[in-house]
VEXGUTI-73359 format. One record per residue (C-alpha): x, z, y; residue number from 0; residue in one letter. Coordinates in Angstrom, 2 decimals, always signed. Example, Ala and Ser with C-alpha at 12.3 -4.5 7.8 and 13.67 -1.06 7.14 Angstrom:
residues 2
+---------+---------+---------+-----+---+
!    east !      up !   north !   k ! r !
+---------+---------+---------+-----+---+
!  +12.30 !   +7.80 !   -4.50 !   0 ! A !
!  +13.67 !   +7.14 !   -1.06 !   1 ! S !
+---------+---------+---------+-----+---+
END
This chain:
residues 324
+---------+---------+---------+-----+---+
!    east !      up !   north !   k ! r !
+---------+---------+---------+-----+---+
!  +96.25 !  +85.27 !  +78.69 !   0 ! M !
!  +94.01 !  +87.46 !  +80.80 !   1 ! L !
!  +95.49 !  +89.53 !  +83.59 !   2 ! S !
!  +95.56 !  +93.16 !  +83.09 !   3 ! E !
!  +92.56 !  +93.65 !  +85.40 !   4 ! G !
!  +90.61 !  +90.87 !  +83.83 !   5 ! E !
!  +91.14 !  +92.31 !  +80.27 !   6 ! N !
!  +90.23 !  +95.78 !  +81.43 !   7 ! F !
!  +86.95 !  +94.56 !  +83.06 !   8 ! L !
!  +86.11 !  +92.64 !  +79.92 !   9 ! R !
!  +86.34 !  +95.89 !  +77.90 !  10 ! A !
!  +84.51 !  +97.72 !  +80.53 !  11 ! L !
!  +81.57 !  +95.37 !  +80.43 !  12 ! S !
!  +81.19 !  +95.94 !  +76.71 !  13 ! G !
!  +82.96 !  +92.84 !  +75.44 !  14 ! E !
!  +85.95 !  +92.60 !  +73.05 !  15 ! V !
!  +89.10 !  +92.45 !  +75.12 !  16 ! P !
!  +91.91 !  +90.03 !  +74.56 !  17 ! E !
!  +94.42 !  +92.78 !  +73.93 !  18 ! Y !
!  +94.27 !  +96.71 !  +74.14 !  19 ! V !
!  +93.65 !  +97.42 !  +77.79 !  20 ! P !
!  +95.06 ! +100.31 !  +79.80 !  21 ! I !
!  +93.16 ! +102.33 !  +82.40 !  22 ! Y !
!  +94.58 ! +104.06 !  +85.46 !  23 ! N !
!  +92.67 ! +106.45 !  +87.70 !  24 ! I !
!  +94.90 ! +105.37 !  +90.57 !  25 ! F !
!  +93.49 ! +101.88 !  +90.52 !  26 ! W !
!  +90.53 ! +103.37 !  +92.44 !  27 ! S !
!  +90.73 ! +102.97 !  +96.12 !  28 ! V !
!  +88.59 ! +105.11 !  +98.35 !  29 ! R !
!  +88.33 ! +104.60 ! +102.14 !  30 ! P !
!  +91.26 ! +106.39 ! +103.82 !  31 ! S !
!  +88.84 ! +108.25 ! +106.05 !  32 ! I !
!  +88.02 ! +110.35 ! +103.07 !  33 ! N !
!  +91.43 ! +111.80 ! +103.27 !  34 ! N !
!  +90.80 ! +113.95 ! +106.36 !  35 ! G !
!  +94.10 ! +115.15 ! +107.52 !  36 ! D !
!  +95.75 ! +115.30 ! +104.08 !  37 ! R !
!  +98.92 ! +113.39 ! +103.46 !  38 ! V !
! +100.01 ! +113.10 !  +99.88 !  39 ! D !
!  +97.27 ! +115.52 !  +99.12 !  40 ! G !
!  +98.56 ! +118.26 ! +101.57 !  41 ! V !
!  +96.58 ! +119.38 ! +104.66 !  42 ! G !
!  +92.92 ! +119.80 ! +105.51 !  43 ! K !
!  +90.23 ! +117.71 ! +103.84 !  44 ! D !
!  +87.12 ! +116.28 ! +105.51 !  45 ! I !
!  +85.40 ! +119.62 ! +105.25 !  46 ! F !
!  +88.19 ! +121.69 ! +106.48 !  47 ! G !
!  +89.58 ! +122.97 ! +103.30 !  48 ! V !
!  +93.40 ! +123.43 ! +103.32 !  49 ! E !
!  +95.24 ! +122.03 ! +100.45 !  50 ! W !
!  +98.91 ! +122.68 !  +99.33 !  51 ! A !
! +101.24 ! +122.15 !  +96.46 !  52 ! K !
! +102.88 ! +125.60 !  +96.32 !  53 ! E !
! +102.43 ! +127.05 !  +92.85 !  54 ! G !
! +101.06 ! +123.94 !  +91.40 !  55 ! S !
! +102.23 ! +123.24 !  +87.82 !  56 ! A !
! +102.23 ! +119.62 !  +88.47 !  57 ! V !
! +102.90 ! +117.47 !  +91.64 !  58 ! D !
!  +99.27 ! +117.81 !  +92.79 !  59 ! A !
!  +97.77 ! +119.76 !  +95.80 !  60 ! A !
!  +95.26 ! +122.38 !  +95.30 !  61 ! M !
!  +93.10 ! +124.44 !  +97.70 !  62 ! P !
!  +94.78 ! +127.40 !  +99.20 !  63 ! K !
!  +93.41 ! +130.53 !  +97.37 !  64 ! M !
!  +93.48 ! +132.57 ! +100.55 !  65 ! D !
!  +91.83 ! +129.84 ! +102.71 !  66 ! K !
!  +88.40 ! +129.27 ! +101.12 !  67 ! F !
!  +85.84 ! +128.48 ! +103.92 !  68 ! I !
!  +82.67 ! +129.50 ! +102.35 !  69 ! L !
!  +82.11 ! +133.08 ! +101.02 !  70 ! D !
!  +78.27 ! +133.05 ! +100.75 !  71 ! D !
!  +76.42 ! +129.91 !  +99.41 !  72 ! I !
!  +73.48 ! +130.74 ! +101.55 !  73 ! R !
!  +75.67 ! +130.06 ! +104.54 !  74 ! R !
!  +76.54 ! +126.43 ! +103.42 !  75 ! W !
!  +74.49 ! +124.65 ! +106.11 !  76 ! P !
!  +76.55 ! +126.56 ! +108.87 !  77 ! D !
!  +79.91 ! +125.84 ! +107.15 !  78 ! V !
!  +79.81 ! +122.46 ! +105.40 !  79 ! I !
!  +79.62 ! +119.80 ! +108.09 !  80 ! K !
!  +80.02 ! +116.20 ! +107.14 !  81 ! A !
!  +82.11 ! +114.13 ! +109.56 !  82 ! P !
!  +80.73 ! +111.46 ! +111.75 !  83 ! D !
!  +81.97 ! +108.00 ! +110.40 !  84 ! F !
!  +79.66 ! +105.95 ! +112.71 !  85 ! S !
!  +82.56 ! +104.62 ! +114.86 !  86 ! G !
!  +84.80 ! +103.57 ! +111.94 !  87 ! V !
!  +86.22 ! +100.04 ! +112.03 !  88 ! D !
!  +85.50 !  +99.38 ! +108.37 !  89 ! W !
!  +87.08 !  +95.88 ! +108.34 !  90 ! E !
!  +90.45 !  +97.08 ! +109.76 !  91 ! A !
!  +90.53 ! +100.14 ! +107.60 !  92 ! M !
!  +89.89 !  +98.19 ! +104.39 !  93 ! A !
!  +92.53 !  +95.62 ! +105.35 !  94 ! R !
!  +95.09 !  +98.33 ! +105.66 !  95 ! K !
!  +93.95 ! +100.34 ! +102.56 !  96 ! D !
!  +94.08 !  +97.16 ! +100.35 !  97 ! L !
!  +97.14 !  +95.58 ! +101.75 !  98 ! A !
!  +99.45 !  +96.32 !  +98.89 !  99 ! N !
!  +97.09 !  +96.01 !  +95.99 ! 100 ! R !
!  +98.37 !  +94.13 !  +93.01 ! 101 ! N !
!  +95.99 !  +91.16 !  +92.57 ! 102 ! P !
!  +96.30 !  +91.39 !  +88.82 ! 103 ! D !
!  +94.78 !  +94.88 !  +88.72 ! 104 ! L !
!  +91.06 !  +95.56 !  +88.89 ! 105 ! P !
!  +89.55 !  +96.83 !  +92.21 ! 106 ! R !
!  +87.76 ! +100.06 !  +91.66 ! 107 ! G !
!  +86.67 ! +102.97 !  +93.78 ! 108 ! G !
!  +83.90 ! +104.83 !  +95.49 ! 109 ! G !
!  +82.94 ! +106.79 !  +98.57 ! 110 ! T !
!  +82.93 ! +110.37 !  +97.13 ! 111 ! A !
!  +85.97 ! +112.06 !  +98.59 ! 112 ! A !
!  +85.83 ! +114.40 !  +95.56 ! 113 ! Q !
!  +83.52 ! +115.56 !  +93.01 ! 114 ! G !
!  +80.34 ! +117.60 !  +93.73 ! 115 ! F !
!  +81.31 ! +120.59 !  +91.49 ! 116 ! F !
!  +84.88 ! +120.14 !  +92.65 ! 117 ! Q !
!  +83.76 ! +120.43 !  +96.43 ! 118 ! T !
!  +81.86 ! +123.69 !  +95.56 ! 119 ! L !
!  +85.01 ! +125.12 !  +94.00 ! 120 ! M !
!  +87.33 ! +124.09 !  +96.62 ! 121 ! S !
!  +85.18 ! +125.53 !  +99.37 ! 122 ! T !
!  +84.35 ! +128.81 !  +97.55 ! 123 ! M !
!  +86.94 ! +129.20 !  +94.81 ! 124 ! G !
!  +85.98 ! +129.46 !  +91.16 ! 125 ! F !
!  +84.87 ! +132.98 !  +91.08 ! 126 ! T !
!  +82.54 ! +132.86 !  +93.99 ! 127 ! N !
!  +81.46 ! +129.20 !  +93.11 ! 128 ! G !
!  +80.52 ! +129.91 !  +89.64 ! 129 ! L !
!  +78.66 ! +133.09 !  +90.68 ! 130 ! I !
!  +76.73 ! +131.00 !  +93.19 ! 131 ! A !
!  +75.75 ! +128.60 !  +90.50 ! 132 ! C !
!  +73.95 ! +131.35 !  +88.51 ! 133 ! Y !
!  +72.64 ! +133.56 !  +91.41 ! 134 ! E !
!  +71.57 ! +130.92 !  +93.90 ! 135 ! E !
!  +71.28 ! +127.55 !  +91.97 ! 136 ! P !
!  +68.79 ! +126.29 !  +94.54 ! 137 ! E !
!  +71.23 ! +126.71 !  +97.40 ! 138 ! E !
!  +73.96 ! +124.97 !  +95.32 ! 139 ! V !
!  +71.56 ! +122.05 !  +94.62 ! 140 ! R !
!  +70.70 ! +121.78 !  +98.29 ! 141 ! A !
!  +74.41 ! +121.62 !  +99.11 ! 142 ! M !
!  +74.95 ! +118.92 !  +96.44 ! 143 ! M !
!  +72.03 ! +116.90 !  +97.78 ! 144 ! E !
!  +73.60 ! +117.09 ! +101.26 ! 145 ! Y !
!  +76.97 ! +115.87 !  +99.88 ! 146 ! L !
!  +75.24 ! +113.09 !  +98.10 ! 147 ! C !
!  +73.37 ! +111.99 ! +101.21 ! 148 ! D !
!  +76.74 ! +111.95 ! +103.12 ! 149 ! F !
!  +78.72 ! +109.94 ! +100.47 ! 150 ! Y !
!  +75.88 ! +107.33 ! +100.21 ! 151 ! L !
!  +75.59 ! +107.01 ! +104.05 ! 152 ! S !
!  +78.54 ! +104.75 ! +104.16 ! 153 ! Y !
!  +78.33 ! +103.16 ! +100.67 ! 154 ! A !
!  +77.18 !  +99.77 ! +102.08 ! 155 ! E !
!  +80.14 !  +99.20 ! +104.44 ! 156 ! P !
!  +82.35 ! +100.37 ! +101.59 ! 157 ! Y !
!  +80.97 !  +97.78 !  +99.17 ! 158 ! L !
!  +81.13 !  +95.11 ! +101.86 ! 159 ! K !
!  +84.68 !  +95.43 ! +102.96 ! 160 ! Y !
!  +86.43 !  +96.87 !  +99.87 ! 161 ! Y !
!  +84.64 !  +94.61 !  +97.26 ! 162 ! E !
!  +85.16 !  +96.86 !  +94.39 ! 163 ! P !
!  +84.79 !  +95.51 !  +90.82 ! 164 ! E !
!  +83.58 !  +98.80 !  +89.33 ! 165 ! Y !
!  +82.84 ! +102.26 !  +90.76 ! 166 ! I !
!  +84.70 ! +105.20 !  +89.88 ! 167 ! A !
!  +83.35 ! +108.90 !  +90.17 ! 168 ! M !
!  +85.08 ! +111.98 !  +89.06 ! 169 ! G !
!  +83.91 ! +115.55 !  +89.02 ! 170 ! D !
!  +86.16 ! +117.87 !  +86.84 ! 171 ! D !
!  +83.53 ! +120.24 !  +85.44 ! 172 ! I !
!  +85.11 ! +121.10 !  +82.17 ! 173 ! A !
!  +88.16 ! +123.00 !  +80.85 ! 174 ! H !
!  +89.90 ! +122.56 !  +77.40 ! 175 ! E !
!  +87.12 ! +124.50 !  +75.48 ! 176 ! R !
!  +84.01 ! +123.13 !  +77.26 ! 177 ! G !
!  +82.09 ! +122.77 !  +80.51 ! 178 ! P !
!  +82.51 ! +125.42 !  +83.32 ! 179 ! F !
!  +78.79 ! +125.83 !  +83.59 ! 180 ! V !
!  +75.86 ! +125.95 !  +81.01 ! 181 ! S !
!  +74.02 ! +122.79 !  +80.12 ! 182 ! L !
!  +70.96 ! +124.34 !  +81.86 ! 183 ! E !
!  +72.96 ! +124.69 !  +85.12 ! 184 ! C !
!  +74.41 ! +121.18 !  +84.77 ! 185 ! F !
!  +70.94 ! +119.66 !  +84.35 ! 186 ! H !
!  +69.46 ! +121.56 !  +87.06 ! 187 ! E !
!  +72.23 ! +121.50 !  +89.77 ! 188 ! V !
!  +74.68 ! +118.75 !  +89.19 ! 189 ! F !
!  +73.25 ! +116.00 !  +86.95 ! 190 ! A !
!  +70.67 ! +114.99 !  +89.56 ! 191 ! P !
!  +73.36 ! +114.21 !  +92.19 ! 192 ! V !
!  +75.53 ! +112.47 !  +89.81 ! 193 ! W !
!  +72.52 ! +110.29 !  +88.73 ! 194 ! R !
!  +71.51 ! +109.58 !  +92.17 ! 195 ! R !
!  +75.00 ! +108.81 !  +93.46 ! 196 ! Y !
!  +75.99 ! +106.50 !  +90.65 ! 197 ! I !
!  +72.50 ! +104.96 !  +90.50 ! 198 ! G !
!  +72.86 ! +103.67 !  +93.89 ! 199 ! F !
!  +75.71 ! +101.52 !  +92.66 ! 200 ! F !
!  +74.32 ! +100.66 !  +89.36 ! 201 ! K !
!  +71.15 !  +99.40 !  +91.03 ! 202 ! D !
!  +73.37 !  +96.87 !  +92.73 ! 203 ! R !
!  +74.98 !  +95.67 !  +89.48 ! 204 ! G !
!  +78.25 !  +97.57 !  +89.47 ! 205 ! Y !
!  +80.06 !  +98.91 !  +86.40 ! 206 ! L !
!  +80.84 ! +102.64 !  +86.57 ! 207 ! A !
!  +83.56 ! +104.85 !  +85.23 ! 208 ! I !
!  +83.46 ! +108.73 !  +85.04 ! 209 ! H !
!  +86.56 ! +110.83 !  +85.32 ! 210 ! H !
!  +86.51 ! +114.30 !  +83.69 ! 211 ! N !
!  +89.18 ! +116.30 !  +82.10 ! 212 ! C !
!  +88.86 ! +118.80 !  +79.37 ! 213 ! G !
!  +86.17 ! +119.16 !  +76.63 ! 214 ! R !
!  +83.55 ! +117.00 !  +78.33 ! 215 ! F !
!  +81.91 ! +116.04 !  +75.09 ! 216 ! E !
!  +78.67 ! +118.15 !  +75.60 ! 217 ! P !
!  +77.88 ! +116.05 !  +78.74 ! 218 ! L !
!  +78.82 ! +112.48 !  +77.43 ! 219 ! V !
!  +75.23 ! +111.63 !  +76.35 ! 220 ! D !
!  +74.07 ! +112.54 !  +79.88 ! 221 ! D !
!  +76.58 ! +110.18 !  +81.63 ! 222 ! I !
!  +75.77 ! +107.42 !  +79.29 ! 223 ! V !
!  +72.07 ! +107.93 !  +80.24 ! 224 ! D !
!  +73.13 ! +107.67 !  +83.89 ! 225 ! M !
!  +74.63 ! +104.36 !  +83.41 ! 226 ! G !
!  +78.30 ! +105.01 !  +83.16 ! 227 ! F !
!  +80.22 ! +102.43 !  +81.23 ! 228 ! N !
!  +83.38 ! +104.46 !  +80.57 ! 229 ! A !
!  +84.91 ! +107.92 !  +80.63 ! 230 ! W !
!  +88.56 ! +108.88 !  +81.33 ! 231 ! E !
!  +90.77 ! +110.79 !  +80.56 ! 232 ! P !
!  +89.01 ! +111.35 !  +77.17 ! 233 ! A !
!  +91.36 ! +114.15 !  +75.83 ! 234 ! Q !
!  +91.92 ! +115.13 !  +72.31 ! 235 ! T !
!  +90.05 ! +118.38 !  +72.53 ! 236 ! C !
!  +86.81 ! +116.24 !  +72.19 ! 237 ! N !
!  +85.49 ! +114.63 !  +69.06 ! 238 ! N !
!  +86.32 ! +111.13 !  +70.15 ! 239 ! L !
!  +85.90 ! +109.47 !  +66.79 ! 240 ! V !
!  +82.30 ! +110.57 !  +66.73 ! 241 ! A !
!  +81.75 ! +109.37 !  +70.30 ! 242 ! I !
!  +83.34 ! +106.04 !  +69.49 ! 243 ! K !
!  +81.12 ! +105.70 !  +66.40 ! 244 ! A !
!  +78.08 ! +106.58 !  +68.30 ! 245 ! K !
!  +78.51 ! +104.15 !  +71.28 ! 246 ! Y !
!  +80.89 ! +101.50 !  +70.13 ! 247 ! G !
!  +81.87 !  +98.98 !  +72.82 ! 248 ! R !
!  +79.04 !  +99.89 !  +75.19 ! 249 ! R !
!  +80.90 ! +103.06 !  +76.40 ! 250 ! F !
!  +84.58 ! +102.65 !  +76.82 ! 251 ! L !
!  +86.79 ! +105.63 !  +75.99 ! 252 ! I !
!  +89.91 ! +105.75 !  +78.09 ! 253 ! G !
!  +92.49 ! +108.15 !  +76.62 ! 254 ! G !
!  +92.57 ! +109.58 !  +73.15 ! 255 ! G !
!  +96.24 ! +110.25 !  +73.14 ! 256 ! F !
!  +98.01 ! +113.61 !  +73.75 ! 257 ! D !
! +101.52 ! +113.49 !  +75.10 ! 258 ! S !
! +102.04 ! +117.15 !  +75.15 ! 259 ! R !
! +103.74 ! +117.27 !  +71.61 ! 260 ! P !
! +106.41 ! +115.20 !  +73.29 ! 261 ! F !
! +107.43 ! +117.84 !  +75.79 ! 262 ! L !
! +111.24 ! +118.54 !  +75.93 ! 263 ! P !
! +111.04 ! +122.03 !  +74.35 ! 264 ! H !
! +109.50 ! +120.54 !  +71.13 ! 265 ! L !
! +111.44 ! +118.95 !  +68.36 ! 266 ! D !
! +110.20 ! +115.40 !  +67.68 ! 267 ! V !
! +111.73 ! +112.26 !  +66.44 ! 268 ! T !
! +111.43 ! +108.75 !  +67.69 ! 269 ! E !
! +109.58 ! +107.59 !  +64.54 ! 270 ! D !
! +107.14 ! +110.51 !  +65.01 ! 271 ! E !
! +106.45 ! +109.51 !  +68.66 ! 272 ! V !
! +106.00 ! +105.81 !  +67.68 ! 273 ! R !
! +103.76 ! +106.81 !  +64.71 ! 274 ! A !
! +101.44 ! +108.79 !  +66.87 ! 275 ! M !
! +100.94 ! +105.85 !  +69.22 ! 276 ! V !
! +100.14 ! +103.53 !  +66.22 ! 277 ! K !
!  +97.68 ! +106.25 !  +64.71 ! 278 ! E !
!  +95.90 ! +106.52 !  +67.97 ! 279 ! T !
!  +95.46 ! +102.65 !  +68.40 ! 280 ! L !
!  +94.51 ! +102.30 !  +64.71 ! 281 ! D !
!  +91.84 ! +104.94 !  +65.25 ! 282 ! T !
!  +90.22 ! +103.76 !  +68.56 ! 283 ! F !
!  +91.30 ! +100.15 !  +69.32 ! 284 ! A !
!  +89.44 !  +98.21 !  +66.52 ! 285 ! P !
!  +86.14 !  +96.68 !  +67.86 ! 286 ! G !
!  +86.86 !  +97.34 !  +71.46 ! 287 ! G !
!  +85.48 ! +100.12 !  +73.64 ! 288 ! G !
!  +88.95 ! +101.67 !  +74.14 ! 289 ! Y !
!  +91.61 ! +101.72 !  +76.78 ! 290 ! A !
!  +95.04 ! +103.40 !  +76.35 ! 291 ! F !
!  +96.43 ! +105.77 !  +79.12 ! 292 ! P !
!  +99.05 ! +104.21 !  +81.29 ! 293 ! P !
! +101.69 ! +106.85 !  +80.68 ! 294 ! M !
! +103.16 ! +106.34 !  +84.04 ! 295 ! E !
! +102.95 ! +109.91 !  +85.47 ! 296 ! G !
! +105.57 ! +112.30 !  +84.02 ! 297 ! N !
! +104.96 ! +116.05 !  +83.56 ! 298 ! L !
! +108.65 ! +116.50 !  +83.23 ! 299 ! D !
! +111.80 ! +114.80 !  +84.65 ! 300 ! S !
! +114.27 ! +115.77 !  +81.87 ! 301 ! T !
! +116.01 ! +112.84 !  +80.17 ! 302 ! P !
! +114.65 ! +113.62 !  +76.75 ! 303 ! I !
! +110.97 ! +113.63 !  +78.01 ! 304 ! Y !
! +111.60 ! +110.32 !  +79.91 ! 305 ! L !
! +113.01 ! +108.85 !  +76.95 ! 306 ! Q !
! +110.02 ! +109.85 !  +74.78 ! 307 ! R !
! +107.62 ! +108.35 !  +77.35 ! 308 ! M !
! +109.64 ! +105.13 !  +77.20 ! 309 ! E !
! +109.23 ! +105.19 !  +73.39 ! 310 ! W !
! +105.43 ! +105.39 !  +73.77 ! 311 ! I !
! +105.28 ! +102.67 !  +76.36 ! 312 ! R !
! +107.45 ! +100.43 !  +74.12 ! 313 ! D !
! +105.42 ! +101.06 !  +71.11 ! 314 ! E !
! +102.09 ! +100.48 !  +72.91 ! 315 ! F !
! +103.46 !  +97.18 !  +74.24 ! 316 ! K !
! +104.50 !  +96.00 !  +70.77 ! 317 ! K !
! +101.07 !  +96.81 !  +69.24 ! 318 ! L !
!  +98.59 !  +96.15 !  +71.95 ! 319 ! R !
!  +98.14 !  +92.41 !  +71.04 ! 320 ! T !
!  +97.64 !  +92.90 !  +67.33 ! 321 ! T !
!  +94.01 !  +94.24 !  +67.12 ! 322 ! Y !
!  +91.93 !  +91.31 !  +68.47 ! 323 ! Y !
+---------+---------+---------+-----+---+
END
């Protein structure tokens, strides 16, 4: 039987997997210099933005709302300064970063410390960042090109010493009802740097995965055209059935399962939980081009929620070998 990683890479490359694969965003390993001074997400990033977990709905750090470093997009060249990585011992860093990797899992990653849109929002905040997109799109685009130049400046040593099997790039530019920006703004400001960044790796033969939460459906055609082979976490606010029908195995959908109905305050039976797992797999698994979420992270620590997550994992384990 293929390992978890081999099976996932088979599906990612457009082939029919041996069994329904899972995906996991945390399979991606970026060089630890990208962390800046952050530990477990908390601290200052490589651009000087301060991150903290206070007030977060989940165990994830967010930029401090009273610590945004850029108040006028026209000042970005004076504020946004890429660090100098010229003296980095890449071989030693890679050895340390990869020391505890499970050899049965695929090696993925990239050099972008965070997404391009996300960097704008983390440095300016959503209000000022979105205003900048509409009032000064040329300045935003110039900042994005600067970031892209920086992230690609150390792509070669990354590829040499980390030896990724696919490239992962994320840039959360959507919420549950649609993208944060218009299609015109996306195509003018963000799409060019997404294309240039991932194109560097595609030109060298790498598979590519895009991470974007929310209703990202309006931009799916764009990322397929850019050369991305997969998208995760494909959430149920999107018309995933239509996307699967359009692209089949050549564009892998990672997700398609909504665990929110199983939160502790909702009344749901074990049979209902297991039935939803089966319905999801019956809908998306046939023919390939699909990967189930790992269901490893928990939004809640109550016993009833943990039990429901275990039912999901158990039902998936029972069914995943029955589709191919």
